[in-house]
C-alpha positions as CSV (number, residue, x, y, z in Angstrom):
1,X,-3.8,-4.9,-28.9
2,X,-2.4,-1.3,-29.1
3,X,-5.9,0.1,-29.9
4,X,-7.4,-1.8,-26.9
5,X,-4.7,-0.4,-24.5
6,X,-5.1,3.1,-25.9
7,X,-8.9,2.9,-25.5
8,X,-8.5,1.7,-21.9
9,X,-6.1,4.5,-21.0
10,X,-8.3,7.2,-22.6
11,X,-11.4,5.7,-20.9
12,X,-9.7,6.0,-17.5
13,X,-8.8,9.6,-18.2
14,X,-12.3,10.4,-19.2
15,X,-13.6,8.7,-16.0
16,X,-11.4,11.0,-13.9
17,X,-12.5,14.1,-15.8
18,X,-16.1,13.0,-15.3
19,X,-15.7,12.6,-11.6
20,X,-14.1,16.0,-11.4
21,X,-16.9,17.8,-13.2
22,X,-19.4,16.2,-10.8
23,X,-17.7,17.7,-7.8
24,X,-16.2,14.6,-6.2
25,X,-13.5,15.3,-3.6
26,X,-9.9,14.3,-4.3
27,X,-8.4,12.0,-1.8
28,X,-4.8,12.0,-2.9
29,X,-3.1,14.0,-0.1
30,X,-3.4,17.7,-0.5
31,X,-3.6,17.8,-4.3
32,X,-6.2,20.0,-5.8
33,X,-8.8,18.6,-8.3
34,X,-7.0,20.5,-11.2
35,X,-3.7,19.0,-10.2
36,X,-5.2,15.5,-10.0
37,X,-6.6,15.9,-13.5
38,X,-3.3,17.1,-14.8
39,X,-1.5,14.1,-13.2
40,X,-4.1,11.8,-14.8
41,X,-3.5,13.4,-18.2
42,X,0.3,13.0,-17.8
43,X,-0.1,9.3,-16.9
44,X,-2.4,8.7,-19.9
45,X,0.0,10.5,-22.3
46,X,3.0,8.5,-21.0
47,X,1.1,5.2,-21.3
48,X,-0.1,6.2,-24.8
49,X,3.5,6.9,-25.9
50,X,4.6,3.6,-24.5
51,X,1.9,1.9,-26.6
52,X,3.2,3.7,-29.7
53,X,6.8,2.7,-29.0
54,X,8.2,-0.5,-30.5
55,X,10.9,-0.5,-27.8
56,X,8.7,-0.4,-24.7
57,X,6.2,-3.1,-23.5
58,X,3.4,-0.8,-22.1
59,X,1.7,-3.8,-20.4
60,X,4.9,-4.5,-18.3
61,X,5.5,-1.0,-17.0
62,X,3.3,0.9,-14.6
63,X,3.0,4.7,-14.6
64,X,1.9,6.8,-11.6
65,X,2.0,10.6,-11.5
66,X,1.8,12.9,-8.4
67,X,2.2,16.6,-8.8
68,X,4.1,16.2,-12.0
69,X,6.5,13.6,-10.7
70,X,6.2,10.3,-12.8
71,X,7.0,7.0,-11.1
72,X,7.8,4.2,-13.5
73,X,7.8,0.6,-12.1
74,X,7.5,-2.9,-13.4
75,X,9.8,-4.9,-15.5
76,X,11.9,-4.3,-18.6
77,X,13.5,-6.9,-20.9
78,X,16.8,-5.0,-21.1
79,X,18.5,-1.8,-20.2
80,X,17.5,-0.1,-23.5
81,X,13.8,-0.6,-22.7
82,X,14.3,0.8,-19.2
83,X,16.1,4.0,-20.4
84,X,13.7,4.4,-23.4
85,X,10.7,4.4,-21.0
86,X,12.3,7.0,-18.9
87,X,13.2,9.1,-21.9
88,X,9.6,8.9,-23.2
89,X,8.2,9.9,-19.8
90,X,10.5,13.0,-19.6
91,X,9.3,14.2,-23.0
92,X,5.6,14.5,-21.9
93,X,4.5,18.1,-21.3
94,X,4.0,18.8,-17.6
95,X,6.4,16.2,-16.3
96,X,8.7,17.8,-13.6
97,X,10.7,14.7,-12.8
98,X,10.8,10.9,-13.4
99,X,11.6,8.3,-10.8
100,X,12.7,5.2,-12.7
101,X,12.2,2.1,-10.5
102,X,11.8,-0.3,-13.4
103,X,13.6,-3.6,-12.7
104,X,15.4,-5.6,-15.3
105,X,14.1,-9.1,-15.8
106,X,16.7,-11.8,-15.0
């Protein structure tokens, strides 16, 4: 399972890089192609670290990055999982800030 998620994340990153090198325009606001690739790299690294963590369910937490700001959303089983996910995201190179909107499951 972990290998499958890691391959999916890395494939998505490679797809973004491939589009970049073929000269496709970026449609995410005013963000440059380089910034878009940086954000995709940050997202992939955060998700990869979630997969490696035994405390975070990578399939239950979404990660989006825009100009270095990481948005975490989804559901955590407990407060420890929520704070661990935020801590992991903050440790990734290039992350400027983290918005933790993960909800706790009832």
